[in-house]
C-alpha angles and dihedrals in degrees: 000000000000120000121226090262091051090049091054090046092050090053092047093050095044097246087118130031119206115170119215095022123194126181087213089067095056113104132187091280107353145048121240116231127202132222114257123227099260133070131180125208125194113244099182113102090216124027117220116201090210092061137052108255124235119246142192110225113220121194106202109236123216090262090057130237130265115236117206132215117254088033123105120212134190118211137159138225121254087228122085112210133190135170136152093188106050136055112233127204129184128208137161122272116248090246090054091051092049088059089055094249120139115197101188133029103182113338102081098128124088105200121218107282097026112145122183150057112312114252109227121213099207124196122169120201091204135011110294133174114225132186135208109259097027115137102253107162148001134235123211128193133218134189111244119234117228134014118327103232102142125054127190107278093223107246090145101017122117103023115223093258139357116295094003113131117234104251122222120268126210109281096214 
């Protein structure tokens, strides 16, 4: 796992792209990521993996937005990240977890070659007000072992616009 110093060095040498990059977001062995200005909430009563689900698009106002339990939201990080040489993983910050807010259910791994804003799978356990720009998670980086011969093919890379989460596609 890369230390904070190694993360800064990887950005400076071009092994890792983080845009925008701030030294204040570098931790001892991770990089803090912030919540982007847009959330999506499922509006279908039943999701069908053969069909694209329907969503409500929520632009987070300056006064924030209240997330509710039993609702599932998709969001994205403000930070764009790309690397072909490091394995990235996202997790919640301890302060986020102490508020009862989960930011990823299953998609915590950024495969080699991933390029984009992280899609956040947000689930609150109680009502919570969130704001665009709040530090919501952290990404840590590891050196892969072995030859790099396969890169992420890009199904969810390069979201359609900044801060927009990559929405699910039919699985079949």
